[in-house]
N, C-alpha and C positions, 0 to 999 in steps of 0.2 A: 440367181442366188441372192439371198438377202444380204444387203450391204449396210454398214453402219458408219456414222461419223461420231467423233468424240467431242463432247463439250467439256473443255478443261476449266475447272473452277478452283480458285484459291481461297483458303479459309484463314481467318485471323489466327495467328499463333502457330501456323503450320508451314513448314519449309517447302513441302511438296504439294502439288495440286492433285485434286481428285478428278478422274476422267469418267464421265458418264456416257454410255453408249446411247445413241438415238438412231432409229432406223432410217435408211434412205430407201424408200420404196413407195410405190403408189397404192399398195394394198390397204384398203380400208380396215380390214380385220386387224392387221398388225398395228396400225396407228391407234385403233380403239383400245387395244390392250395397253399400249404405252400411255395413252391419255388417262386411262383408269388408274394407272399406277403413279401418275405424276403428283397428286396431292400428298401421298405418303412420302414420296421422295423429297418433296418440298419441305415437309415438316422435319424430316431427318436432316436436311441441309441446314435448316434454320437452327436446329439444336447445336450444330457445329459452329455456328457463327459465320455464316457466309459473308465474305467481304465483297467479292465481285466476280463476275464471269468475264474473263479477259481475252479468250481466244477460242476459235472453233477450228478444229483440224478435220479435214475431209480425209477419211481413210479408204474411200472407194477408189478402186483402180480406174473406173470409168466415171468421169464427171460430165454429164450431158451438157453440151454447150460450151465446154471449156476450150480455150485456145492455147496453143503452144507458140511462143514467139522466140525464134532462134536468131541470135546474132553470131555471125561467122567472124573468126579471127584466129590469132595465134596466142598460145598461153605464154606467160612469163613476163617479167618486167622488161626484158629486152625489146619486146614488141608493143609495149603499152604506149598508146598515143600515136601509133603509126597510121598511115593512110589505110593500110590493109585491115586494121582493127576497128574501123569505124562501126562495124556491126556490133562488136563488143561494147563500144561507147554508147550506142543506142540502148542496148539492154541495161547498161549501168544507169543511164538517165531514167529509164522506166522504173527500175528498181528503187532509185532514190526518190522519185516523185511520188511513188505509191507506198514507200516504206516496206518493200519486199526484201527480205534477207536472201543473199545469194551464197550462203555458206554451206549448202548441202552439196555433196558429191554423189552423183549417180550416173552410171553408164559412161564413165570418163567425161563427165560434163559438170560444170558448176550450174546448179539448179536452184531456182527460187519459185515458190508457189504462193499465190495470194489472189487478190482481186484487183482488177484494173478497170476503171470506169464502170464499176458494179458488176463486172463479169469475172468469172473464174479464169485464171491464167497461169501458165507455167512459163517462166523465163529461163532460157537455156543458153549457155556459152560452152560449146564443145572445147575440150582441152586436148584434143588429139592432133593439133596442127591443122591448118586450113584444108589441105587436100584430103584429109581423112574425116572431115566433119560428119559425113553420113553415118559413121559407126555409132556415134552418140544419138543423132537425130532419129535414125530409124529405130534403134532399140527403145528409146523413150516413147516414141509415137506408138509403137506396138504394145509396150507394157501398159501405158495409160489409155490405149484404144482411142487415140486422137485421130480422127479422119484426116486425109490429106488436105481437104479444103479448109481445115482449121490449123494448119501448120504454116505459119508465116515466117519465111526465111529472109533475113536482112543481111545484105552484103554490100561491099564497096563496088563501084562501077567506074571504070576508066572512061567510058564513052558518054557519061553524063557529067555536065559541068559541075564544078565544085559548089556545094551548097544546094544543088537541085536534087530532086528525087523522082523516082518512078515506081509506081505501084501497079502490079499486074496480077491477074487471077491465075495465070499459068504462063508457060513459055519455055524457051530453050535455056540452056545454061550460059549461052553467049560467051563461051570460052572460059568461064570462071570455074576453076577446078573444085572450089568449095561447093558451088552449086551442083557441079557434075557429081560429086561424091554423094550429096544428099539425094539427087535424082536416082543414082544407082541403088542407094539404100531403100528407096521407095519403089523398088521393082522396075525402074526405068521410067516411071511415070513423071510427067511434067505438070501434073494437075494440082500443084500446090502453089499458093500465092507467094509472091516475092516482092520485097521492097528493096530497090537498088538506091544506094546513097552515092551521089556523085563525088568523085575525087579529081576528075579531069585527067587529061593525059600530060605527060612530061613534055616540056619544050626543049627544042634544040637537040633532038635525037638522044636525049638522056635514056639510059638503060631502064626499062620498065621495072624489072625485078628489084633494082636498087631503089627506084622511085617509090614503089608501094610499101617498101619496108622502112622507109624513112619517116620521121615525124613531120607533121605540118609545120610550116613556118608560122610566126605569130600572126601575120596577116591572113594566112590561109585558115588558121585555127578559128579566127573570128567569123569568117564566112561559114566554115564547117559547123560551128556551134549554132548559127542561125538555122541551117538546114536540119541539124539534130533536133532543135526545138520544134520545128514543124513536123519532123518525123514522129516525135512523141504524140503529137496531136493526130497524126495520120493513124497511128495504131489505136488510139482511143476511138476514132471514127470507125475503123474497121470493126472493132468489138461491139460498138453500140449501135451503129447505123447499117453495118453490112459493107462488104467489099466494094460493091458497085458504087455506092454513094461516095465512099472514100476515093475511088478511082476517078470519079467525076469532079473531084476537087473540094469536097466538103470535109472540114476538119472539126474536131471537138477539143476545146481547151480544158484546162484543169478544173474549171468551174462548171463544166458540162455545157458551155455555150458553143453553138455551132457557128462556123464562119466558112467562107468560100475563098479559094485561091484560083488564080488563072491556071490554065492547062500548062503542064511542064514543057520546057523547050525540047526540041528534038535532039536525039543523041548526036554527039559530035563525031564519033568515030565511024569506021566502016565495019561491015559485018565480018565477023571472024569465022573462019572455017573450023569445023569440029577438030579438036585435037591440038589447036594452037595455044591452048591454055597452059601447056607444060612449059616450065622454065626452070633453069638451074640457077641458083643464087651463088654468089661468090663467097669466099672465106668460110666462116663457120655456120652460115645460115643453112638449115636443113632444106632440101628441095621441096619437101612437103609443105613448107611455110609459104611458098609463093604460088598463087593460084591462077594468075592470068598474065597475058602479055598483049 
């Protein structure tokens, strides 16, 4: 089916913008027709006093080569800045660095669409609570026809040291119920890339459910922010150089410059058996907000 994108153009003295459809197709015949009409369209726009073309909106359901970057976390101010919400924090960092607005709500998720490192990207923060994240991720991936290999899921990881990160092309949910929910929504497949951001394990036998739902200390926040800065460069590398290059340690900074880092340290925890990700939280915390133990 023929798909279109809108070029939105604002004119002097006009409050609203005019949207002009342009075809998204490889058909030479269609492009010839639009090319022939372009001079007349240009004269018409000139007579209206064109000021500037300021934004292009893609209206196609399927954007070839587009990525979906999903940060897992819990909605609401209560959970803002907690260890469990470091996936949300990464999406916020990406949105801020690229000027992508996250004010759209779709499929029970906060969504932002734009470009990152020159690539089309959709940033997603599910608002369903951690353990139901797959409801949003699966629905959005199906609607926009994003293949599994271009759905990058970002989550906290107890078995990775604070500030460290791990990028994998696929793998198990490692006892993380947010990942498990996404996996279930993808038909049980584990063939989607995941970026795990280390939060470390609590010391002294502290309750894990309480630990992940608490904010970082000031010292921990400083370390976590260094890891988040690298994670932003990891995502840029994934989109521009490919997953394997990024896994090997190549990063891309905001200026597009490549640099390399050492291989990440090995995970500190032991393997968790399937099903051990369930946890009940105390007081008013909904159990679906806690994803791992």
